[in-house]
C-alpha positions in Angstrom: -146.9 53.5 248.6 -147.0 51.7 245.3 -144.1 52.1 242.9 -144.3 50.5 239.5 -141.7 50.5 236.6 -142.6 50.0 233.0 -139.5 49.8 230.7 -140.0 49.5 227.0 -143.6 48.4 227.6 -142.7 45.6 230.1 -143.1 45.7 233.8 -139.8 45.5 235.6 -139.6 44.2 239.1 -136.8 45.9 241.1 -134.2 43.5 242.4 -130.9 44.4 244.1 -129.3 41.0 243.3 -130.0 40.4 239.6 -128.2 39.8 236.3 -130.6 42.4 234.7 -129.3 45.9 234.8 -132.9 47.2 234.5 -133.8 45.4 237.7 -130.8 46.7 239.6 -131.3 50.3 238.4 -135.0 50.3 239.2 -134.2 48.9 242.7 -131.9 51.9 243.3 -134.5 54.3 241.9 -137.1 52.7 244.2 -134.8 53.3 247.2 -134.4 56.9 246.2 -138.1 57.5 245.7 -138.8 55.9 249.0 -136.3 58.2 250.7 -137.9 61.3 249.1 -141.6 60.5 249.5 -141.9 57.2 251.4 -143.5 58.8 254.4 -145.7 61.2 252.4 -149.4 61.1 253.2 -152.1 63.5 252.2 -152.8 65.6 255.3 -156.5 65.8 254.4 -157.2 62.2 253.3 -154.3 60.2 254.8 -153.5 58.4 251.5 -150.1 57.7 250.0 -149.1 58.5 246.4 -148.8 56.0 243.6 -145.7 56.3 241.4 -145.3 54.8 237.9 -141.9 55.1 236.2 -142.2 54.7 232.4 -139.6 54.8 229.7 -138.1 53.1 226.7 -135.0 52.4 228.8 -133.9 53.0 232.4 -131.9 55.9 231.1 -135.0 57.7 230.1 -137.8 57.3 232.7 -140.6 59.7 233.3 -142.6 59.5 236.5 -146.4 59.7 236.7 -147.8 60.5 240.1 -151.4 59.8 241.2 -153.1 60.4 244.5 -156.2 61.4 246.2 -156.2 65.1 245.4 -154.4 67.6 243.2 -152.8 69.4 246.1 -151.2 66.3 247.4 -150.0 65.2 243.9 -148.4 68.7 243.4 -146.6 68.3 246.8 -145.2 64.9 245.8 -144.1 66.2 242.4 -142.1 68.9 244.2 -140.3 66.3 246.3 -139.6 64.1 243.3 -138.2 67.0 241.3 -135.0 66.3 243.3 -134.5 63.2 241.1 -133.6 65.5 238.1 
């Protein structure tokens, strides 16, 4: 599964040990996302989802989900709704 974070137009690499609060928070978000959908695979195509978290700050991130088919994307979105 691919998880990418774009904060204020800049790619942020999640790091647990960092002086950047954005890197620490995105690392925790990545852990949570992996817990929720890390094992998710499309039952028809066998593909994993791709997740992009975008926002002006780590306090305001919206997630975009892409995948092989609409049914699988909808399934992943339901699982990620637990983040709210």
